[in-house]
ZAMARGU-4260 file (C-alpha; in steps of 0.2 Angstrom, whole numbers, plus 5000, padded with zeros to 4 digits):
<rodrens>
0) 5373/4828/4857 | 5372/4815/4843 | 5359/4803/4834 | 5340/4804/4832 | 5330/4813/4846
5) 5317/4801/4854 | 5303/4813/4863 | 5291/4803/4872 | 5272/4804/4866 | 5260/4818/4874
10) 5244/4808/4876 | 5229/4815/4869 | 5238/4826/4857 | 5242/4818/4843 | 5260/4826/4843
15) 5276/4820/4852 | 5280/4829/4869 | 5293/4843/4872 | 5302/4849/4887 | 5291/4863/4888
20) 5274/4853/4890 | 5264/4857/4905 | 5259/4842/4914 | 5241/4845/4922 | 5240/4838/4940
25) 5222/4842/4941 | 5213/4825/4951 | 5205/4812/4937 | 5188/4815/4930 | 5189/4833/4934
30) 5188/4846/4918 | 5198/4864/4917 | 5187/4877/4918 | 5183/4888/4904 | 5193/4903/4899
35) 5187/4920/4909 | 5188/4937/4911 | 5188/4948/4928 | 5176/4955/4939 | 5177/4965/4954
40) 5180/4950/4966 | 5193/4959/4975 | 5187/4973/4989 | 5198/4987/4993 | 5203/4991/5010
45) 5192/4996/5022 | 5185/5014/5021 | 5190/5014/5001 | 5176/5022/4991 | 5170/5012/4976
50) 5175/5018/4958 | 5163/5028/4954 | 5154/5023/4936 | 5161/5032/4919 | 5148/5036/4907
55) 5143/5024/4895 | 5155/5012/4904 | 5144/5007/4921 | 5146/4994/4930 | 5138/4979/4920
60) 5140/4960/4926 | 5147/4949/4913 | 5132/4938/4903 | 5128/4923/4916 | 5136/4907/4912
65) 5143/4893/4922 | 5157/4903/4929 | 5148/4919/4931 | 5135/4916/4945 | 5135/4926/4959
70) 5144/4922/4975 | 5136/4929/4989 | 5152/4925/5000 | 5162/4937/4991 | 5161/4956/4991
75) 5160/4966/4977 | 5147/4970/4963 | 5150/4954/4954 | 5156/4936/4955 | 5173/4931/4949
80) 5175/4924/4934 | 5190/4913/4933 | 5207/4916/4926 | 5214/4910/4909 | 5219/4894/4917
85) 5210/4889/4935 | 5215/4872/4944 | 5197/4862/4949 | 5205/4862/4967 | 5211/4876/4980
90) 5232/4878/4980 | 5242/4884/4995 | 5250/4901/4993 | 5268/4900/4993 | 5278/4905/5009
95) 5291/4903/5020 | 5284/4887/5025 | 5272/4882/5010 | 5274/4864/5005 | 5284/4861/4988
100) 5279/4850/4976 | 5289/4835/4969 | 5298/4838/4954 | 5289/4832/4938 | 5296/4818/4925
105) 5293/4830/4911 | 5295/4849/4908 | 5281/4863/4910 | 5278/4873/4897 | 5285/4893/4895
110) 5269/4901/4888 | 5280/4915/4882 | 5273/4933/4878 | 5263/4927/4863 | 5257/4910/4867
115) 5262/4894/4854 | 5261/4897/4836 | 5257/4885/4822 | 5271/4876/4811 | 5275/4878/4793
120) 5259/4880/4785 | 5246/4881/4798 | 5237/4897/4806 | 5242/4900/4822 | 5233/4890/4838
125) 5224/4900/4851 | 5236/4910/4862 | 5242/4903/4877 | 5236/4912/4893 | 5242/4917/4910
130) 5236/4905/4924 | 5232/4906/4943 | 5245/4905/4956 | 5251/4889/4960 | 5263/4883/4975
135) 5281/4885/4972 | 5288/4874/4958 | 5303/4859/4956 | 5318/4858/4955 | 5334/4870/4958
140) 5326/4883/4955 | 5320/4896/4941 | 5309/4890/4926 | 5315/4870/4923 | 5330/4864/4916
145) 5336/4875/4903 | 5327/4889/4909 | 5326/4889/4928 | 5322/4905/4935 | 5331/4922/4931
150) 5347/4921/4938 | 5364/4928/4934 | 5383/4924/4932 | 5400/4931/4928 | 5413/4926/4918
155) 5431/4932/4916 | 5436/4945/4905 | 5449/4941/4893 | 5455/4950/4876 | 5439/4947/4861
160) 5447/4937/4846 | 5448/4949/4831 | 5432/4947/4819 | 5421/4939/4833 | 5429/4926/4845
165) 5421/4914/4859 | 5422/4917/4878 | 5425/4900/4886 | 5419/4899/4904 | 5425/4888/4916
170) 5426/4882/4934 | 5415/4877/4947 | 5405/4893/4953 | 5413/4901/4968 | 5430/4894/4971
175) 5439/4909/4966 | 5447/4901/4949 | 5446/4912/4935 | 5437/4905/4920 | 5446/4900/4903
180) 5445/4908/4886 | 5450/4902/4870 | 5446/4906/4852 | 5431/4898/4844 | 5432/4883/4832
185) 5415/4885/4825 | 5420/4898/4812 | 5410/4913/4807 | 5396/4910/4796 | 5388/4922/4784
190) 5371/4926/4788 | 5358/4915/4785 | 5369/4899/4780 | 5368/4881/4784 | 5375/4874/4799
195) 5374/4856/4789 | 5380/4849/4775 | 5363/4840/4773 | 5354/4852/4765 | 5338/4845/4770
200) 5339/4855/4785 | 5347/4871/4778 | 5338/4887/4786 | 5334/4901/4772 | 5345/4914/4771
205) 5338/4935/4769 | 5341/4936/4751 | 5330/4920/4747 | 5315/4928/4760 | 5316/4945/4753
210) 5314/4939/4734 | 5298/4938/4736 | 5295/4955/4745 | 5280/4967/4737 | 5282/4985/4737
215) 5277/4994/4755 | 5284/4978/4764 | 5299/4980/4776 | 5316/4968/4771 | 5323/4954/4781
220) 5338/4964/4788 | 5344/4946/4794 | 5342/4932/4803 | 5354/4919/4813 | 5352/4901/4816
225) 5353/4891/4831 | 5370/4882/4827 | 5369/4873/4843 | 5367/4855/4848 | 5354/4855/4860
230) 5347/4841/4873 | 5335/4829/4871 | 5319/4841/4874 | 5327/4859/4866 | 5331/4872/4879
235) 5323/4892/4882 | 5330/4907/4874 | 5336/4921/4886 | 5335/4938/4879 | 5334/4948/4870
240) 5345/4960/4878 | 5351/4975/4869 | 5367/4985/4873 | 5374/4998/4861 | 5377/4993/4843
245) 5373/4974/4851 | 5359/4962/4852 | 5363/4947/4863 | 5355/4931/4868 | 5358/4914/4879
250) 5354/4898/4874 | 5360/4880/4884 | 5378/4885/4887 | 5382/4899/4877 | 5379/4919/4877
255) 5382/4927/4859 | 5382/4944/4853 | 5378/4951/4836 | 5378/4968/4828 | 5360/4976/4824
260) 5363/4983/4808 | 5368/4965/4800 | 5368/4951/4812 | 5385/4949/4813 | 5392/4938/4826
265) 5401/4950/4838 | 5406/4939/4851 | 5402/4921/4858 | 5405/4917/4877 | 5404/4898/4882
270) 5396/4893/4899 | 5402/4877/4911 | 5385/4873/4912 | 5366/4877/4910 | 5360/4894/4907
275) 5345/4891/4922 | 5339/4910/4925 | 5340/4929/4918 | 5333/4945/4921 | 5320/4953/4908
280) 5333/4971/4902 | 5351/4972/4906 | 5358/4989/4914 | 5360/5006/4906 | 5378/5003/4904
285) 5375/4985/4895 | 5378/4973/4907 | 5369/4957/4912 | 5369/4944/4925 | 5365/4927/4923
290) 5361/4913/4933 | 5369/4896/4927 | 5368/4878/4936 | 5382/4874/4947 | 5387/4856/4939
295) 5380/4846/4923 | 5369/4835/4932 | 5351/4833/4926 | 5344/4828/4942 | 5357/4836/4954
300) 5360/4853/4948 | 5354/4869/4956 | 5354/4885/4950 | 5363/4895/4961 | 5377/4903/4951
305) 5377/4922/4947 | 5389/4925/4931 | 5390/4944/4926 | 5392/4948/4906 | 5398/4964/4897
310) 5386/4963/4881 | 5395/4976/4873 | 5412/4966/4873 | 5407/4948/4878 | 5418/4950/4892
315) 5414/4940/4910 | 5415/4947/4926 | 5412/4943/4942 | 5406/4927/4948 | 5396/4920/4964
320) 5387/4907/4971 | 5370/4907/4981 | 5369/4898/4997 | 5354/4886/4993 | 5355/4874/5004
325) 5341/4875/5015 | 5324/4863/5008 | 5313/4875/5004 | 5326/4886/4996 | 5332/4872/4985
330) 5315/4867/4979 | 5310/4886/4975 | 5310/4893/4957 | 5320/4907/4954 | 5314/4927/4948
335) 5327/4937/4943 | 5327/4956/4938 | 5339/4972/4936 | 5335/4989/4943 | 5348/5002/4943
340) 5366/4994/4947 | 5357/4981/4957 | 5353/4962/4952 | 5339/4952/4962 | 5339/4933/4964
345) 5323/4931/4971 | 5316/4911/4979 | 5300/4911/4989 | 5309/4907/5006 | 5325/4920/5004
350) 5331/4934/4991 | 5347/4942/4989 | 5353/4957/4980 | 5371/4962/4971 | 5378/4976/4965
355) 5379/4971/4945 | 5397/4983/4944 | 5406/4971/4956 | 5395/4958/4963 | 5394/4965/4982
360) 5380/4958/4991 | 5368/4974/4994 | 5354/4965/5005 | 5348/4948/5008 | 5335/4939/5020
365) 5326/4951/5031 | 5323/4948/5048 | 5305/4945/5054 | 5291/4935/5044 | 5288/4943/5027
370) 5299/4939/5014 | 5302/4946/4998 | 5301/4933/4984 | 5302/4944/4965 | 5307/4960/4962
375) 5304/4970/4945 | 5316/4978/4935 | 5319/4995/4927 | 5318/5012/4935 | 5306/5007/4948
380) 5310/4990/4960 | 5293/4983/4968 | 5294/4969/4976 | 5281/4953/4980 | 5282/4949/4999
385) 5274/4933/5007 | 5271/4934/5025 | 5270/4919/5036 | 5275/4917/5054 | 5272/4899/5058
390) 5269/4885/5046 | 5251/4881/5050 | 5247/4900/5047 | 5240/4907/5032 | 5250/4916/5020
395) 5249/4934/5016 | 5257/4944/5003 | 5262/4961/5001 | 5267/4973/4986 | 5282/4984/4992
400) 5290/4998/4983 | 5309/4997/4990 | 5326/5006/4988 | 5336/4994/4977 | 5352/4998/4985
405) 5346/4992/5004 | 5331/4983/5000 | 5321/4995/5012 | 5302/4997/5008 | 5295/5014/5004
410) 5279/5009/5007 | 5266/4992/5009 | 5251/4986/5000 | 5244/4972/5009 | 5233/4960/4999
415) 5215/4954/5007 | 5218/4936/5012 | 5219/4923/5002 | 5226/4933/4986 | 5244/4930/4980
420) 5252/4942/4967 | 5254/4933/4950 | 5264/4947/4942 | 5267/4964/4940 | 5262/4973/4923
425) 5267/4990/4926 | 5279/4999/4940 | 5273/5017/4935 | 5257/5018/4938 | 5257/5000/4949
430) 5247/4989/4941 | 5246/4973/4949 | 5239/4956/4943 | 5232/4945/4958 | 5224/4928/4960
435) 5217/4915/4969 | 5210/4897/4965 | 5195/4901/4950 | 5198/4919/4953 | 5208/4935/4943
440) 5209/4951/4947 | 5220/4967/4940 | 5223/4982/4956 | 5229/4998/4951 | 5238/5007/4966
445) 5242/5027/4966 | 5262/5031/4966 | 5262/5030/4985 | 5255/5012/4986 | 5237/5016/4991
450) 5222/5008/4981 | 5218/5019/4967 | 5205/5006/4956 | 5202/4988/4951 | 5200/4985/4932
455) 5182/4979/4929 | 5180/4968/4911 | 5168/4959/4902 | 5180/4951/4891 | 5193/4934/4891
460) 5209/4942/4893 | 5226/4935/4885 | 5241/4943/4894 | 5258/4932/4890 | 5268/4930/4903
465) 5285/4920/4904 | 5274/4906/4917 | 5257/4905/4925 | 5262/4916/4938 | 5280/4922/4947
470) 5278/4909/4959 | 5278/4893/4946 | 5293/4902/4937 | 5291/4917/4927 | 5299/4934/4931
475) 5288/4945/4942 | 5288/4958/4926 | 5290/4945/4911 | 5272/4950/4904 | 5266/4957/4887
480) 5250/4958/4879 | 5248/4973/4892 | 5255/4989/4892 | 5251/5006/4904 | 5253/5025/4902
485) 5248/5037/4917 | 5231/5034/4914 | 5225/5018/4904 | 5230/5001/4904 | 5228/4992/4889
490) 5225/4972/4887 | 5225/4960/4873 | 5210/4948/4871 | 5208/4932/4868 | 5202/4925/4851
495) 5184/4927/4851 | 5173/4910/4854 | 5165/4904/4841 | 5175/4913/4826 | 5180/4905/4811
500) 5197/4918/4812 | 5208/4919/4825 | 5207/4936/4830 | 5205/4948/4845 | 5205/4965/4853
505) 5215/4977/4863 | 5205/4984/4877 | 5210/5002/4886 | 5205/5005/4904 | 5203/5020/4913
510) 5215/5019/4927 | 5205/5030/4939 | 5189/5020/4937 | 5195/5003/4932 | 5181/5005/4918
515) 5184/5000/4899 | 5187/5016/4888 | 5189/5008/4869 | 5190/4992/4861 | 5203/4991/4845
520) 5199/4976/4834 | 5215/4967/4828 | 5217/4967/4807 | 5205/4955/4801 | 5209/4936/4804
525) 5225/4941/4815 | 5230/4943/4835 | 5237/4959/4842 | 5247/4962/4859 | 5253/4977/4866
530) 5270/4978/4868 | 5273/4993/4877 | 5271/5012/4877 | 5282/5022/4862 | 5281/5041/4860
535) 5264/5042/4868 | 5258/5029/4859 | 5253/5010/4863 | 5265/4999/4853 | 5257/4985/4848
540) 5262/4968/4836 | 5250/4960/4826 | 5256/4941/4824 | 5259/4932/4807 | 5246/4921/4799
545) 5248/4909/4785 | 5254/4917/4769 | 5254/4933/4778 | 5269/4942/4789 | 5266/4950/4805
550) 5266/4970/4808 | 5272/4981/4822 | 5259/4995/4823 | 5251/5007/4836 | 5236/5011/4845
555) 5232/5029/4848 | 5227/5030/4868 | 5212/5041/4866 | 5202/5031/4852 | 5213/5015/4849
560) 5216/5021/4829 | 5229/5008/4822 | 5243/5014/4812 | 5255/5001/4803 | 5275/5006/4807
565) 5283/4990/4800 | 5274/4977/4788 | 5284/4961/4788 | 5284/4954/4771 | 5272/4939/4767
570) 5287/4930/4757 | 5294/4927/4775 | 5278/4923/4784 | 5284/4903/4786 | 5298/4906/4793
575) 5291/4919/4806 | 5276/4906/4809 | 5290/4894/4813 | 5297/4904/4829 | 5288/4896/4844
580) 5281/4909/4856 | 5291/4924/4849 | 5299/4936/4859 | 5295/4952/4850 | 5305/4968/4852
585) 5304/4986/4842 | 5320/4997/4843 | 5325/5010/4832 | 5315/5006/4815 | 5319/4986/4816
590) 5308/4973/4825 | 5318/4957/4831 | 5309/4940/4835 | 5318/4927/4844 | 5308/4911/4848
595) 5307/4906/4868 | 5312/4891/4864 | 5320/4877/4851 | 5316/4859/4850 | 5317/4848/4834
600) 5320/4828/4833 | 5334/4829/4823 | 5350/4837/4828 | 5355/4846/4811 | 5337/4852/4809
605) 5339/4860/4826 | 5354/4868/4822 | 5346/4877/4806 | 5331/4882/4815 | 5329/4903/4815
610) 5334/4909/4831 | 5334/4928/4827 | 5324/4935/4814 | 5326/4953/4811 | 5315/4966/4799
615) 5318/4982/4795 | 5315/4995/4782
</rodrens>
C-alpha cells in the first residue's frame, strides 16, 4: 500500500482512529459506569458451605459508593461491583441461537496483556482492562480484520533457502493445490537497520540503544523492525511462539522466525491472505496452526482456512478449510488453542478439533443442545460450553474438562443462570473469570470440577486479556496480569485513583478461602503485572515509564517480596514505551517484547517501527 494513510478521526479523543479502536454501543446519554473490583455475587451450588473467614482477612465489604449498594435480589454477603467496563444495558449471552450484532464499520480495540501505552516522551496511560461479556462479535470470525480469532493454516514444505529464505504460500485454502515457494526479494538486513532511504523514519539500532547503558542494566540483545507495508489501519501481531532456538511471530500475510540469541531471520513464510486467528502457544515440538482468511476481500473474507507451520524450519504443512456456511457460524468470532497434538477452532455454534501433526479431524459439533465454543491450550484442555435448546430459551453456560483427542467431557461445572464464561485464568488449578451485565466474579474449582471458592476482593483489578471476553474475540486462555499456583491466585490492580503517579499492586488470594493474603506494591511510579509462575515464584513485568526502562522481577508467594531479575536500560525506555500494549515473554534470562499492534500514518514510518525488542545480560 503506497502513499499516505488517511485514518478517520476518533471523536472526543483528540487523535485519529485506528483499526484497533473500540466503538462503544451504549445508548445515547448513558454513561459508562466506574471501574470496579468484585465481591461475592456469585452464589455456589446449593449445599456448598461458604469459605471460612481467614484471620485478619474476614469478609469486609467494599466501601460504599454508587456501585456497591446492597442488592437484596442477589444472594451472597455483598453486592457485586461492576467489572472494569460495564455496559449500561443488558446483553444477551451467546449461544446456538443468540442474535449476532451487525458488523461495525470501525475496528474494535484489542486491549492486550498490558493495556495501551503512551508514545514517545509521555508516561504510560492507565491500562485497558477486561470487560463484561457481550454477544458474539461481527465479521468472518475471530478478532476482526487482521486479527480475527485464533485459527491456523498449513503451508507446503519446501527446502529452506540458505541464509534465511522466504516461504511463499498460495492457493485457495482447500482445493488440494500445493502452495508455491520462492526466494525472498526482501534481502536480509542487519539487526536494527532501517528499511527506508528516508532516515527520518529509521529505527534505532541495538548499538545506539546500548550506548547510554548504566552499570547493572541489561543490554538490548537485538531488535527487529516491522519492515512490512500494512493496510490502512495497521495490523495485529500474532505470537510470540518459541520453538527451540527460534522465536516466531505473525503479521498481516507473513510469519517469520528469528534466532533467539541475535535476531537473525532464519526463515519467512508468506501467506496468500490475511492472518486472522492463532493459538496462544505452539506444540511442544514447535508446530503451530494459524487461521487465514479464505480470500482477500475486505468485506466478504471469512476466517476459515487452517495452515500448519513448523516453527523450527519455517516449512508449511497441511492446509484445510472449515465449513462456516451457517449464518450464525459465519458471524461468530473464532477462538483457538493447542493442547498436546490437538488444535481447536472454536465458534459460538460449532467447534472443530484437528490433529496438529497431520490435520486429521478429531471431533466436531456435538449432538444435543450444549456446544463448546472455546478451549484452553497447554497440558489440560478446559472448554467453555453454551447450552440453549430453543431460540427463546435462556442460555446456560458450563465449564468442562475434555479429552483433547476425543472431545469427551471428563467433568462438568454448570454456572448459575445468567452468568457466562469470560476467560480461564488457570487450568491447574481451574480458575474461571465469569460475568454478567454489571457483574464480574472469579470462581476457583477443585481438580475434579467441583466448587472450591470464590475470590473476594476490595480493589479495582486490571487483568489484561486479548479482548473483553472470549465471546468478543479473544482466546479463552489469552490473559496476563494474572497467575496462579496450587494454593494462591495473583491479580494485578488498576492504578490508584487520585494518585499523581501511575502505580498499582499485585494482590495474592488464598484459593481455599478466596480472601486476600497479601498486597505487594509496584516499584514507585510504575505498573506491575504477573506473567506466570517460575521457579516457585511469581514472575512479573514492571512496565517502563518516561526515561526509565521496564523490568522483569519476581514476587515470593509467601509475602510478596519483590526482587529484580532483569533491569531494562533507561537508554531504551523511549523505544520500549513506543510498543503498543506489548506482549512480554521471559525465557533463559532474556525478555522479549512485541507490540500487539503496529499502525502509523506514513508507510515508511510503519516499516521502521520496532516489531521485536529483546533484552539480555
